[in-house]
gemmi code that builds the backbone of each chain (N, CA, C; Angstrom):
import gemmi

chains = {
    "A": [
        ("MET", (0.848, -1.195, 0.000), (0.000, 0.000, 0.000), (0.883, 1.245, 0.000)),
        ("VAL", (0.606, 2.159, -0.876), (1.250, 3.471, -0.792), (0.156, 4.522, -0.793)),
        ("GLU", (0.205, 5.364, 0.193), (-0.745, 6.481, 0.250), (0.018, 7.768, 0.013)),
        ("THR", (-0.489, 8.597, -0.877), (0.126, 9.891, -1.117), (-0.909, 10.973, -0.881)),
        ("PHE", (-0.522, 11.973, -0.147), (-1.425, 13.113, 0.021), (-0.604, 14.383, 0.151)),
        ("ALA", (-1.249, 15.493, -0.096), (-0.510, 16.758, -0.172), (-1.348, 17.888, 0.389)),
        ("CYS", (-0.683, 18.957, 0.764), (-1.402, 20.168, 1.144), (-0.480, 21.357, 0.924)),
        ("SER", (-1.047, 22.531, 0.899), (-0.207, 23.726, 0.827), (-0.881, 24.843, 1.605)),
        ("PHE", (-0.066, 25.755, 2.082), (-0.600, 26.852, 2.887), (0.393, 27.988, 2.867)),
        ("GLN", (-0.077, 29.180, 3.239), (0.813, 30.327, 3.297), (1.738, 30.198, 4.509)),
        ("ALA", (2.976, 30.684, 4.334), (3.988, 30.507, 5.377), (3.814, 31.525, 6.499)),
        ("THR", (2.732, 31.404, 7.244), (2.551, 32.190, 8.465), (2.409, 31.213, 9.627)),
        ("GLU", (2.647, 31.705, 10.844), (2.624, 30.796, 11.986), (1.269, 30.108, 12.147)),
        ("LEU", (0.194, 30.878, 11.961), (-1.131, 30.290, 12.185), (-1.536, 29.334, 11.078)),
        ("SER", (-1.228, 29.685, 9.811), (-1.543, 28.763, 8.719), (-0.707, 27.505, 8.829)),
        ("ALA", (0.543, 27.664, 9.261), (1.417, 26.503, 9.428), (0.827, 25.548, 10.461)),
        ("ARG", (0.301, 26.108, 11.540), (-0.295, 25.270, 12.584), (-1.430, 24.416, 12.006)),
        ("ASP", (-2.303, 25.040, 11.217), (-3.414, 24.295, 10.624), (-2.912, 23.256, 9.624)),
        ("GLY", (-1.921, 23.645, 8.791), (-1.398, 22.724, 7.789), (-0.764, 21.494, 8.427)),
        ("ILE", (0.037, 21.738, 9.454), (0.686, 20.623, 10.157), (-0.374, 19.735, 10.815)),
        ("GLY", (-1.375, 20.384, 11.414), (-2.460, 19.626, 12.049), (-3.190, 18.732, 11.071)),
        ("SER", (-3.401, 19.216, 9.845), (-4.129, 18.413, 8.855), (-3.293, 17.216, 8.414)),
        ("VAL", (-1.984, 17.395, 8.264), (-1.107, 16.277, 7.886), (-1.127, 15.212, 8.979)),
        ("VAL", (-0.990, 15.655, 10.232), (-0.894, 14.699, 11.337), (-2.209, 13.953, 11.528)),
        ("SER", (-3.316, 14.644, 11.330), (-4.596, 13.960, 11.523), (-4.837, 12.950, 10.396)),
        ("LYS", (-4.351, 13.260, 9.188), (-4.437, 12.299, 8.081), (-3.589, 11.049, 8.386)),
        ("LEU", (-2.416, 11.253, 8.967), (-1.557, 10.118, 9.312), (-2.237, 9.203, 10.331)),
        ("ARG", (-2.899, 9.820, 11.313), (-3.631, 9.017, 12.299), (-4.738, 8.216, 11.616)),
        ("ASP", (-5.449, 8.867, 10.704), (-6.527, 8.179, 9.982), (-5.995, 6.979, 9.202)),
        ("LEU", (-4.748, 7.080, 8.729), (-4.168, 6.010, 7.911), (-3.529, 4.918, 8.768)),
        ("GLY", (-3.639, 5.024, 10.096), (-3.186, 3.945, 10.964), (-1.858, 4.180, 11.649)),
        ("VAL", (-1.321, 5.380, 11.561), (-0.088, 5.691, 12.300), (-0.452, 5.893, 13.770)),
        ("SER", (0.307, 5.290, 14.658), (-0.036, 5.351, 16.088), (0.008, 6.793, 16.593)),
        ("GLU", (-0.713, 7.014, 17.676), (-0.767, 8.335, 18.297), (0.644, 8.821, 18.655)),
        ("ALA", (1.448, 7.924, 19.237), (2.787, 8.324, 19.677), (3.675, 8.679, 18.482)),
        ("ARG", (3.617, 7.862, 17.436), (4.478, 8.108, 16.278), (4.009, 9.369, 15.536)),
        ("ALA", (2.686, 9.525, 15.421), (2.168, 10.738, 14.764), (2.622, 11.972, 15.538)),
        ("GLY", (2.695, 11.843, 16.865), (3.163, 12.961, 17.683), (4.606, 13.312, 17.392)),
        ("GLU", (5.440, 12.280, 17.198), (6.844, 12.535, 16.895), (7.004, 13.173, 15.522)),
        ("VAL", (6.215, 12.677, 14.559), (6.238, 13.286, 13.220), (5.831, 14.756, 13.335)),
        ("GLN", (4.829, 15.023, 14.175), (4.354, 16.397, 14.338), (5.454, 17.307, 14.882)),
        ("ILE", (6.238, 16.810, 15.839), (7.318, 17.625, 16.396), (8.325, 17.993, 15.300)),
        ("ALA", (8.778, 16.985, 14.538), (9.783, 17.242, 13.497), (9.221, 18.125, 12.383)),
        ("LEU", (7.989, 17.823, 11.960), (7.388, 18.604, 10.871), (7.184, 20.060, 11.302)),
        ("ALA", (6.751, 20.260, 12.539), (6.544, 21.622, 13.030), (7.855, 22.403, 13.029)),
        ("GLU", (8.954, 21.750, 13.436), (10.252, 22.448, 13.427), (10.660, 22.812, 12.001)),
        ("ALA", (10.474, 21.875, 11.075), (10.866, 22.137, 9.685), (10.046, 23.273, 9.088)),
        ("VAL", (8.759, 23.273, 9.338), (7.896, 24.320, 8.785), (8.144, 25.658, 9.492)),
        ("ASN", (8.381, 25.618, 10.799), (8.717, 26.862, 11.508), (9.973, 27.502, 10.926)),
        ("ASN", (10.941, 26.670, 10.551), (12.155, 27.211, 9.940), (11.841, 27.947, 8.642)),
        ("VAL", (10.942, 27.384, 7.855), (10.548, 28.045, 6.601), (9.899, 29.395, 6.907)),
        ("VAL", (8.971, 29.382, 7.874), (8.251, 30.613, 8.211), (9.219, 31.677, 8.750)),
        ("GLU", (10.127, 31.265, 9.652), (10.970, 32.236, 10.348), (12.227, 32.621, 9.577)),
        ("HIS", (12.763, 31.710, 8.776), (14.052, 31.971, 8.121), (13.956, 32.072, 6.606)),
        ("ALA", (13.348, 31.067, 5.947), (13.326, 31.078, 4.477), (12.576, 32.313, 3.964)),
        ("TYR", (11.468, 32.646, 4.600), (10.680, 33.810, 4.174), (10.897, 35.014, 5.098)),
        ("ALA", (12.020, 35.019, 5.810), (12.289, 36.116, 6.744), (12.336, 37.447, 6.007)),
        ("GLY", (11.610, 38.440, 6.497), (11.670, 39.780, 5.957), (11.049, 39.941, 4.583)),
        ("ARG", (10.358, 38.938, 4.088), (9.687, 39.065, 2.798), (8.238, 38.618, 2.934)),
        ("THR", (7.458, 38.907, 1.917), (6.073, 38.475, 1.939), (6.042, 36.951, 2.018)),
        ("PRO", (5.314, 36.397, 2.999), (5.316, 34.947, 3.109), (4.760, 34.285, 1.847)),
        ("GLY", (5.520, 33.388, 1.292), (5.044, 32.611, 0.145), (4.356, 31.350, 0.623)),
        ("ASP", (4.293, 30.374, -0.250), (3.604, 29.133, 0.092), (4.574, 28.076, 0.612)),
        ("VAL", (4.027, 27.205, 1.424), (4.703, 25.971, 1.807), (3.885, 24.832, 1.216)),
        ("ARG", (4.537, 23.954, 0.490), (3.829, 22.788, -0.055), (4.378, 21.541, 0.609)),
        ("ILE", (3.479, 20.663, 0.972), (3.874, 19.420, 1.639), (3.280, 18.237, 0.889)),
        ("ARG", (4.117, 17.237, 0.629), (3.587, 15.989, 0.070), (4.094, 14.836, 0.921)),
        ("CYS", (3.179, 13.943, 1.271), (3.528, 12.790, 2.098), (3.358, 11.509, 1.310)),
        ("ASN", (4.316, 10.617, 1.449), (4.235, 9.273, 0.876), (4.371, 8.277, 2.012)),
        ("LEU", (3.302, 7.537, 2.262), (3.311, 6.570, 3.352), (3.189, 5.176, 2.763)),
        ("ASP", (4.198, 4.323, 2.992), (4.023, 2.912, 2.623), (4.034, 2.092, 3.907)),
        ("ASN", (4.243, 0.785, 3.793), (4.025, -0.064, 4.968), (5.037, 0.139, 6.084)),
        ("ASP", (6.205, 0.655, 5.764), (7.155, 0.847, 6.857), (7.872, 2.190, 6.856)),
        ("GLN", (7.583, 3.037, 5.904), (8.252, 4.340, 5.871), (7.296, 5.462, 5.489)),
        ("LEU", (7.580, 6.604, 6.070), (6.876, 7.828, 5.675), (7.918, 8.834, 5.194)),
        ("TRP", (7.744, 9.319, 3.966), (8.568, 10.429, 3.487), (7.708, 11.678, 3.426)),
        ("ILE", (8.174, 12.750, 4.005), (7.471, 14.031, 3.907), (8.376, 15.004, 3.156)),
        ("ASN", (7.890, 15.501, 2.030), (8.628, 16.498, 1.249), (8.013, 17.873, 1.489)),
        ("ILE", (8.879, 18.830, 1.758), (8.421, 20.192, 2.057), (9.107, 21.149, 1.088)),
        ("TRP", (8.313, 21.889, 0.320), (8.878, 22.861, -0.615), (8.552, 24.288, -0.171)),
        ("ASP", (9.510, 25.201, -0.425), (9.208, 26.615, -0.285), (10.039, 27.373, -1.315)),
        ("ALA", (9.670, 28.620, -1.540), (10.377, 29.438, -2.532), (11.144, 30.566, -1.847)),
        ("GLY", (11.580, 30.323, -0.630), (12.285, 31.348, 0.132), (13.791, 31.235, 0.002)),
        ("LEU", (14.480, 31.842, 0.983), (15.938, 31.825, 0.981), (16.446, 30.396, 1.190)),
        ("PRO", (17.625, 30.092, 0.604), (18.196, 28.756, 0.814), (18.690, 28.589, 2.246)),
        ("LEU", (18.918, 27.365, 2.640), (19.584, 27.112, 3.917), (20.998, 27.686, 3.845)),
        ("PRO", (21.549, 28.124, 4.993), (22.919, 28.653, 4.988), (23.884, 27.645, 4.337)),
        ("ASP", (24.738, 28.146, 3.457), (25.708, 27.294, 2.733), (25.033, 26.225, 1.891)),
        ("ASN", (23.759, 26.421, 1.594), (23.038, 25.435, 0.783), (23.130, 24.026, 1.348)),
        ("SER", (23.221, 23.921, 2.662), (23.346, 22.570, 3.209), (22.605, 22.447, 4.532)),
        ("LEU", (22.358, 21.226, 4.928), (21.629, 20.964, 6.167), (22.469, 21.347, 7.369)),
        ("PRO", (21.896, 22.082, 8.322), (22.632, 22.398, 9.552), (22.945, 21.120, 10.336)),
        ("PRO", (24.052, 21.124, 11.085), (24.434, 19.915, 11.812), (23.423, 19.516, 12.883)),
        ("GLY", (22.741, 20.486, 13.470), (21.760, 20.127, 14.495), (22.391, 19.579, 15.754)),
        ("ASN", (23.455, 20.217, 16.195), (24.080, 19.781, 17.440), (23.151, 20.056, 18.618)),
        ("PRO", (23.239, 19.219, 19.659), (22.404, 19.498, 20.830), (22.787, 20.834, 21.459)),
        ("ALA", (21.795, 21.551, 21.981), (22.074, 22.824, 22.639), (22.851, 22.568, 23.927)),
        ("ASP", (23.726, 23.497, 24.270), (24.548, 23.359, 25.480), (23.737, 23.833, 26.683)),
        ("ILE", (23.394, 22.900, 27.551), (22.584, 23.268, 28.725), (23.378, 23.072, 30.008)),
        ("SER", (24.712, 23.074, 29.888), (25.537, 22.757, 31.047), (25.755, 23.955, 31.978)),
        ("GLY", (25.519, 25.171, 31.479), (25.831, 26.357, 32.264), (24.755, 26.690, 33.288)),
        ("PRO", (24.916, 27.832, 33.975), (23.888, 28.271, 34.937), (22.580, 28.614, 34.234)),
        ("ILE", (21.508, 28.663, 35.011), (20.176, 28.886, 34.451), (20.129, 30.153, 33.598)),
        ("ALA", (20.814, 31.214, 34.072), (20.769, 32.487, 33.338), (21.344, 32.359, 31.933)),
        ("ASP", (22.177, 31.338, 31.703), (22.810, 31.167, 30.386), (22.128, 30.110, 29.526)),
        ("LEU", (21.016, 29.555, 29.994), (20.377, 28.490, 29.206), (19.908, 29.007, 27.848)),
        ("PRO", (20.053, 28.203, 26.805), (19.593, 28.629, 25.479), (18.061, 28.653, 25.410)),
        ("GLU", (17.529, 29.640, 24.680), (16.071, 29.717, 24.489), (15.694, 29.323, 23.071)),
        ("GLY", (16.662, 28.890, 22.291), (16.384, 28.450, 20.930), (17.521, 27.585, 20.453)),
        ("GLY", (17.485, 27.263, 19.163), (18.540, 26.421, 18.602), (18.310, 24.941, 18.846)),
        ("PHE", (17.051, 24.572, 19.142), (16.740, 23.161, 19.367), (16.184, 22.492, 18.112)),
        ("GLY", (15.785, 23.296, 17.129), (14.964, 22.786, 16.021), (15.615, 21.699, 15.190)),
        ("TRP", (16.789, 21.982, 14.639), (17.424, 20.980, 13.773), (17.851, 19.761, 14.558)),
        ("PHE", (18.207, 19.944, 15.819), (18.532, 18.786, 16.659), (17.308, 17.873, 16.784)),
        ("LEU", (16.152, 18.462, 17.055), (14.935, 17.654, 17.181), (14.616, 16.945, 15.870)),
        ("ILE", (14.744, 17.670, 14.741), (14.459, 17.052, 13.439), (15.378, 15.842, 13.228)),
        ("ARG", (16.660, 16.022, 13.515), (17.609, 14.922, 13.290), (17.357, 13.750, 14.227)),
        ("GLU", (16.960, 14.044, 15.459), (16.690, 12.968, 16.416), (15.480, 12.126, 16.014)),
        ("LEU", (14.515, 12.755, 15.373), (13.223, 12.095, 15.137), (13.096, 11.486, 13.750)),
        ("THR", (14.054, 11.748, 12.863), (13.978, 11.220, 11.496), (15.041, 10.144, 11.312)),
        ("SER", (14.824, 9.285, 10.303), (15.844, 8.279, 9.980), (16.686, 8.718, 8.784)),
        ("ASP", (16.210, 9.689, 8.024), (16.962, 10.213, 6.886), (16.448, 11.622, 6.582)),
        ("ILE", (17.349, 12.490, 6.118), (16.966, 13.852, 5.708), (17.695, 14.165, 4.414)),
        ("GLN", (16.987, 14.754, 3.444), (17.618, 15.209, 2.201), (17.248, 16.673, 1.994)),
        ("TYR", (18.164, 17.423, 1.390), (17.869, 18.821, 1.062), (18.380, 19.128, -0.333)),
        ("GLN", (17.533, 19.790, -1.119), (17.928, 20.211, -2.464), (17.486, 21.633, -2.691)),
        ("ARG", (18.379, 22.425, -3.293), (18.031, 23.767, -3.734), (17.985, 23.728, -5.261)),
        ("THR", (16.804, 23.942, -5.829), (16.655, 23.853, -7.281), (15.808, 25.011, -7.783)),
        ("ASN", (16.347, 25.766, -8.737), (15.581, 26.843, -9.381), (14.869, 27.748, -8.380)),
        ("GLY", (15.580, 28.155, -7.348), (15.000, 29.087, -6.389), (14.042, 28.466, -5.388)),
        ("SER", (13.969, 27.149, -5.359), (13.102, 26.485, -4.389), (13.911, 25.589, -3.464)),
        ("ASN", (13.443, 25.508, -2.229), (14.004, 24.544, -1.285), (13.117, 23.313, -1.262)),
        ("GLU", (13.738, 22.151, -1.264), (12.998, 20.915, -1.032), (13.685, 20.171, 0.097)),
        ("LEU", (12.955, 20.027, 1.194), (13.468, 19.287, 2.351), (12.656, 18.002, 2.464)),
        ("SER", (13.338, 16.876, 2.552), (12.647, 15.587, 2.648), (13.007, 14.915, 3.959)),
        ("LEU", (11.984, 14.551, 4.703), (12.179, 13.907, 6.007), (11.645, 12.485, 5.948)),
        ("CYS", (12.425, 11.540, 6.443), (11.984, 10.140, 6.445), (11.772, 9.649, 7.873)),
        ("PHE", (10.683, 8.929, 8.052), (10.348, 8.342, 9.357), (10.050, 6.855, 9.173)),
        ("GLU", (10.578, 6.035, 10.057), (10.181, 4.620, 10.054), (8.821, 4.521, 10.748)),
        ("ILE", (7.923, 3.755, 10.137), (6.543, 3.725, 10.615), (6.071, 2.274, 10.715)),
        ("GLU", (5.391, 1.957, 11.815), (4.676, 0.679, 11.865), (3.195, 0.987, 11.898)),
        ("LEU", (2.493, 0.548, 10.870), (1.066, 0.841, 10.836), (0.307, -0.132, 11.733)),
        ("LYS", (-0.739, 0.403, 12.379), (-1.585, -0.434, 13.228), (-2.512, -1.287, 12.354)),
        ("ASN", (-3.002, -2.385, 12.903), (-4.059, -3.193, 12.274), (-3.688, -3.671, 10.878)),
        ("ARG", (-2.420, -4.051, 10.716), (-2.051, -4.525, 9.380), (-1.396, -5.883, 9.510)),
    ],
    "B": [
        ("MET", (-3.139, 34.237, 24.992), (-2.683, 33.142, 25.864), (-3.417, 33.252, 27.177)),
        ("SER", (-4.038, 32.193, 27.595), (-4.787, 32.241, 28.835), (-4.056, 31.502, 29.945)),
        ("LEU", (-3.671, 32.261, 30.956), (-3.036, 31.681, 32.133), (-3.905, 31.993, 33.338)),
        ("SER", (-3.962, 31.096, 34.315), (-4.651, 31.422, 35.558), (-3.808, 30.960, 36.735)),
        ("THR", (-3.955, 31.656, 37.825), (-3.098, 31.409, 38.988), (-3.897, 30.906, 40.178)),
        ("THR", (-3.325, 29.931, 40.881), (-3.835, 29.482, 42.165), (-2.689, 29.558, 43.159)),
        ("LEU", (-2.962, 30.097, 44.332), (-1.903, 30.174, 45.346), (-2.120, 29.099, 46.395)),
        ("THR", (-1.040, 28.375, 46.728), (-1.079, 27.491, 47.889), (-0.230, 28.159, 48.960)),
        ("ASP", (-0.037, 27.466, 50.098), (0.775, 28.061, 51.163), (2.218, 28.262, 50.729)),
        ("THR", (2.677, 27.386, 49.856), (4.116, 27.388, 49.547), (4.443, 27.640, 48.091)),
        ("ALA", (3.454, 27.680, 47.233), (3.766, 27.804, 45.803), (2.665, 28.541, 45.062)),
        ("GLN", (3.062, 29.074, 43.914), (2.086, 29.636, 42.983), (1.915, 28.634, 41.844)),
        ("ILE", (0.678, 28.246, 41.585), (0.407, 27.350, 40.468), (-0.115, 28.194, 39.301)),
        ("VAL", (0.596, 28.144, 38.180), (0.119, 28.839, 36.985), (-0.363, 27.786, 35.990)),
        ("THR", (-1.640, 27.846, 35.668), (-2.221, 26.864, 34.753), (-2.314, 27.454, 33.352)),
        ("VAL", (-1.829, 26.689, 32.374), (-1.917, 27.102, 30.976), (-3.236, 26.587, 30.408)),
        ("ASN", (-4.126, 27.511, 30.053), (-5.420, 27.107, 29.521), (-5.389, 27.131, 27.989)),
        ("ALA", (-4.505, 26.312, 27.436), (-4.376, 26.247, 25.973), (-3.865, 24.873, 25.604)),
        ("GLU", (-4.154, 24.439, 24.387), (-3.737, 23.102, 23.962), (-2.310, 23.077, 23.451)),
        ("ARG", (-1.756, 24.267, 23.154), (-0.413, 24.270, 22.599), (0.356, 25.533, 22.948)),
        ("ILE", (1.660, 25.363, 23.096), (2.557, 26.509, 23.221), (3.516, 26.369, 22.047)),
        ("ASP", (3.229, 27.078, 20.964), (4.013, 26.912, 19.745), (4.520, 28.266, 19.272)),
        ("ALA", (5.122, 28.268, 18.085), (5.738, 29.485, 17.562), (4.759, 30.652, 17.529)),
        ("ALA", (3.480, 30.344, 17.286), (2.493, 31.413, 17.157), (2.187, 32.088, 18.494)),
        ("MET", (2.472, 31.429, 19.610), (2.128, 32.048, 20.893), (3.280, 32.107, 21.882)),
        ("ALA", (4.474, 31.770, 21.444), (5.600, 31.706, 22.383), (5.898, 33.057, 23.035)),
        ("ILE", (5.909, 34.119, 22.236), (6.250, 35.437, 22.783), (5.184, 35.904, 23.767)),
        ("GLN", (3.921, 35.693, 23.379), (2.816, 36.060, 24.270), (2.892, 35.289, 25.583)),
        ("PHE", (3.207, 34.009, 25.475), (3.325, 33.185, 26.680), (4.383, 33.749, 27.624)),
        ("LYS", (5.545, 34.083, 27.048), (6.641, 34.597, 27.866), (6.230, 35.897, 28.571)),
        ("GLU", (5.571, 36.787, 27.827), (5.150, 38.062, 28.426), (4.085, 37.853, 29.495)),
        ("ASP", (3.138, 36.959, 29.198), (2.074, 36.707, 30.173), (2.620, 36.040, 31.431)),
        ("MET", (3.620, 35.184, 31.253), (4.245, 34.560, 32.418), (4.942, 35.609, 33.286)),
        ("ARG", (5.567, 36.586, 32.643), (6.245, 37.637, 33.399), (5.242, 38.390, 34.275)),
        ("ALA", (4.100, 38.744, 33.665), (3.080, 39.486, 34.413), (2.494, 38.615, 35.533)),
        ("GLU", (2.261, 37.356, 35.219), (1.584, 36.453, 36.153), (2.454, 36.144, 37.375)),
        ("THR", (3.769, 36.070, 37.163), (4.647, 35.614, 38.254), (5.402, 36.745, 38.927)),
        ("GLU", (5.036, 37.987, 38.633), (5.725, 39.113, 39.255), (5.480, 39.083, 40.771)),
        ("GLY", (6.542, 39.092, 41.555), (6.387, 38.945, 43.001), (5.899, 37.549, 43.322)),
        ("GLY", (5.462, 37.346, 44.562), (4.866, 36.062, 44.895), (5.867, 35.028, 45.379)),
        ("HIS", (5.364, 33.798, 45.475), (6.164, 32.700, 46.037), (7.430, 32.451, 45.228)),
        ("ASP", (8.432, 31.890, 45.940), (9.674, 31.516, 45.274), (9.463, 30.339, 44.323)),
        ("ARG", (8.513, 29.489, 44.686), (8.274, 28.312, 43.841), (7.033, 28.516, 42.974)),
        ("VAL", (7.235, 28.379, 41.667), (6.129, 28.465, 40.719), (5.984, 27.106, 40.050)),
        ("ILE", (4.763, 26.577, 40.056), (4.493, 25.309, 39.362), (3.694, 25.640, 38.108)),
        ("LEU", (4.231, 25.272, 36.960), (3.525, 25.505, 35.704), (2.725, 24.251, 35.378)),
        ("ASP", (1.410, 24.383, 35.405), (0.526, 23.240, 35.168), (0.235, 23.141, 33.666)),
        ("LEU", (0.818, 22.109, 33.053), (0.705, 21.938, 31.599), (-0.325, 20.869, 31.217)),
        ("SER", (-1.215, 20.537, 32.157), (-2.141, 19.420, 31.920), (-2.994, 19.577, 30.668)),
        ("SER", (-3.312, 20.820, 30.295), (-4.147, 21.031, 29.102), (-3.331, 21.085, 27.821)),
        ("VAL", (-2.010, 21.146, 27.950), (-1.162, 21.361, 26.778), (-0.830, 20.024, 26.116)),
        ("GLU", (-1.204, 19.902, 24.843), (-0.953, 18.650, 24.124), (0.310, 18.717, 23.283)),
        ("PHE", (0.739, 19.936, 22.959), (1.872, 20.049, 22.025), (2.697, 21.290, 22.333)),
        ("ILE", (4.013, 21.123, 22.349), (4.877, 22.294, 22.311), (5.932, 22.068, 21.234)),
        ("ASP", (6.407, 23.130, 20.632), (7.530, 23.021, 19.707), (8.735, 23.690, 20.363)),
        ("SER", (9.831, 23.849, 19.608), (11.045, 24.383, 20.230), (10.858, 25.839, 20.632)),
        ("SER", (9.979, 26.577, 19.946), (9.686, 27.949, 20.374), (8.992, 27.951, 21.730)),
        ("GLY", (8.065, 27.023, 21.919), (7.372, 26.899, 23.197), (8.330, 26.488, 24.306)),
        ("LEU", (9.219, 25.553, 23.973), (10.243, 25.148, 24.939), (11.112, 26.343, 25.326)),
        ("GLY", (11.538, 27.109, 24.319), (12.350, 28.293, 24.585), (11.618, 29.293, 25.463)),
        ("ALA", (10.305, 29.421, 25.255), (9.523, 30.365, 26.055), (9.411, 29.906, 27.509)),
        ("ILE", (9.334, 28.596, 27.722), (9.295, 28.087, 29.099), (10.652, 28.302, 29.778)),
        ("VAL", (11.732, 28.091, 29.026), (13.072, 28.374, 29.562), (13.178, 29.857, 29.914)),
        ("ALA", (12.689, 30.721, 29.015), (12.729, 32.163, 29.259), (11.921, 32.520, 30.501)),
        ("ALA", (10.783, 31.847, 30.686), (9.934, 32.117, 31.851), (10.676, 31.777, 33.140)),
        ("MET", (11.451, 30.701, 33.104), (12.234, 30.370, 34.303), (13.332, 31.401, 34.535)),
        ("LYS", (14.028, 31.782, 33.443), (15.126, 32.736, 33.603), (14.636, 34.073, 34.146)),
        ("GLN", (13.466, 34.520, 33.678), (13.002, 35.838, 34.105), (12.456, 35.820, 35.540)),
        ("LEU", (12.244, 34.629, 36.126), (11.893, 34.569, 37.547), (13.041, 35.095, 38.401)),
        ("GLY", (14.256, 34.885, 37.918), (15.421, 35.394, 38.629), (15.933, 34.421, 39.687)),
        ("GLY", (17.046, 34.800, 40.280), (17.712, 33.929, 41.246), (16.849, 33.672, 42.464)),
        ("GLY", (16.955, 32.474, 43.021), (16.229, 32.147, 44.238), (14.823, 31.645, 43.992)),
        ("ARG", (14.291, 31.851, 42.780), (12.946, 31.329, 42.496), (13.070, 30.181, 41.499)),
        ("GLN", (12.122, 29.257, 41.549), (12.218, 28.109, 40.658), (10.891, 27.844, 39.964)),
        ("LEU", (11.023, 27.284, 38.754), (9.851, 26.919, 37.966), (9.834, 25.407, 37.803)),
        ("ASP", (8.820, 24.762, 38.370), (8.637, 23.322, 38.202), (7.496, 23.089, 37.221)),
        ("LEU", (7.531, 21.942, 36.541), (6.538, 21.661, 35.509), (5.706, 20.447, 35.891)),
        ("ALA", (4.400, 20.535, 35.680), (3.514, 19.444, 36.069), (2.531, 19.103, 34.953)),
        ("GLY", (2.146, 17.827, 34.907), (1.093, 17.399, 33.998), (1.513, 17.338, 32.543)),
        ("LEU", (2.741, 16.851, 32.289), (3.233, 16.832, 30.908), (2.607, 15.672, 30.124)),
        ("SER", (2.047, 15.975, 28.974), (1.542, 14.931, 28.075), (2.754, 14.208, 27.477)),
        ("PRO", (2.540, 13.000, 26.923), (3.684, 12.261, 26.364), (4.462, 13.068, 25.324)),
        ("MET", (3.753, 13.820, 24.481), (4.446, 14.566, 23.423), (5.254, 15.734, 23.991)),
        ("VAL", (4.699, 16.389, 25.000), (5.421, 17.498, 25.641), (6.650, 16.958, 26.370)),
        ("GLU", (6.456, 15.851, 27.083), (7.567, 15.248, 27.811), (8.680, 14.840, 26.861)),
        ("LYS", (8.282, 14.353, 25.669), (9.260, 13.915, 24.664), (10.192, 15.064, 24.271)),
        ("VAL", (9.636, 16.250, 24.071), (10.455, 17.410, 23.677), (11.446, 17.756, 24.792)),
        ("PHE", (10.994, 17.697, 26.034), (11.904, 17.978, 27.160), (12.995, 16.914, 27.261)),
        ("ARG", (12.618, 15.647, 27.039), (13.581, 14.567, 27.179), (14.631, 14.628, 26.065)),
        ("LEU", (14.177, 14.808, 24.818), (15.116, 14.831, 23.686), (16.144, 15.960, 23.821)),
        ("THR", (15.702, 17.108, 24.294), (16.613, 18.260, 24.403), (17.371, 18.270, 25.732)),
        ("ARG", (17.144, 17.239, 26.556), (17.776, 17.124, 27.871), (17.305, 18.206, 28.845)),
        ("MET", (16.283, 18.943, 28.486), (15.746, 19.947, 29.410), (15.060, 19.282, 30.607)),
        ("ASP", (14.844, 17.958, 30.514), (14.305, 17.245, 31.679), (15.327, 17.198, 32.813)),
        ("THR", (16.587, 17.550, 32.511), (17.605, 17.603, 33.565), (17.702, 18.996, 34.192)),
        ("VAL", (17.060, 19.969, 33.562), (17.121, 21.350, 34.041), (15.904, 21.666, 34.916)),
        ("PHE", (14.735, 21.165, 34.486), (13.491, 21.417, 35.226), (13.134, 20.186, 36.053)),
        ("LYS", (12.411, 20.427, 37.141), (11.776, 19.312, 37.841), (10.438, 19.034, 37.148)),
        ("LEU", (10.264, 17.805, 36.681), (9.039, 17.435, 35.983), (8.201, 16.535, 36.878)),
        ("TYR", (6.905, 16.821, 36.956), (5.987, 15.984, 37.711), (4.867, 15.525, 36.787)),
        ("ALA", (4.512, 14.232, 36.894), (3.501, 13.677, 35.988), (2.154, 14.382, 36.162)),
        ("THR", (1.842, 14.715, 37.413), (0.551, 15.363, 37.671), (0.746, 16.576, 38.584)),
        ("LEU", (-0.262, 17.440, 38.580), (-0.208, 18.609, 39.456), (-0.213, 18.186, 40.924)),
        ("ASP", (-0.985, 17.119, 41.235), (-1.021, 16.631, 42.620), (0.365, 16.235, 43.108)),
        ("GLU", (1.115, 15.541, 42.239), (2.467, 15.136, 42.629), (3.365, 16.353, 42.844)),
        ("ALA", (3.170, 17.359, 42.016), (4.000, 18.564, 42.147), (3.698, 19.298, 43.444)),
        ("THR", (2.420, 19.400, 43.792), (2.078, 20.139, 45.009), (2.439, 19.339, 46.253)),
        ("ALA", (2.412, 17.986, 46.141), (2.781, 17.147, 47.292), (4.275, 17.238, 47.578)),
        ("ALA", (5.072, 17.432, 46.505), (6.516, 17.564, 46.708), (6.810, 18.989, 47.175)),
        ("ASP", (7.903, 19.141, 47.928), (8.188, 20.504, 48.395), (9.075, 21.262, 47.413)),
        ("GLY", (9.493, 20.564, 46.327), (10.206, 21.267, 45.270), (11.710, 21.252, 45.426)),
        ("ARG", (12.159, 20.801, 46.601), (13.613, 20.811, 46.782), (14.230, 19.470, 46.422)),
    ],
}
model = gemmi.Model(1)
for chain_id, residues in chains.items():
    chain = gemmi.Chain(chain_id)
    for i, (resn, *xyz) in enumerate(residues, 1):
        res = gemmi.Residue()
        res.name, res.seqid = resn, gemmi.SeqId(i, " ")
        for name, pos in zip(("N", "CA", "C"), xyz):
            atom = gemmi.Atom()
            atom.name, atom.element = name, gemmi.Element(name[0])
            atom.pos, atom.b_iso = gemmi.Position(*pos), 0.0
            res.add_atom(atom)
        chain.add_residue(res)
    model.add_chain(chain)
structure = gemmi.Structure()
structure.add_model(model)
structure.setup_entities()
């Protein structure tokens, strides 16, 4: 079985929330467990937040397009935008944030790429003709199969 | 962002009346927490029982809320859903905050 579905929305925080919610609820409908759908939601939210906050930073928010391919053991989520490329045209390392210091020095950001890397089994990034394509892979066990 | 406060003898309980603390509300949350926790008990318990989802912006806002409490005061977290707990565990922030499964457990503990 391969299920493919897609959605698109404007790159604003509120539209992103609805778009991510619709993807995750579709995954649940297709038999992805609550816990796994939750993990996909965390990674997808970080990836889309990056588009909203960085790719379209300081410009009119364009569209975010998402396409999901779910087969019996893997989910690939492709995310396109027409914003700025990732720095150096490459995936950030996503190192864990340093939380060893005193409370006053704790980081308040910089967790996003670390979370994406922790929750995915593979990540691909391509910059083509002014568009970013980020692909996230998740291992999935479908229920009731 | 809707927050409400309950005072006990030893702590201030701030309840988040929202299903999510995400990028769209992180800044508001941080500001509302500042107003809500100005003065008051040294120990603040943030009741997250209604919160089903946080992203890294929400996590950052909770960290900011603890930092702005200042020295000598502490922010403990209660009622974390599995998804919220996952974000704290993955980022190792579960080693920075005291996490309690339920609000009852948080209030029963003295926080030290």
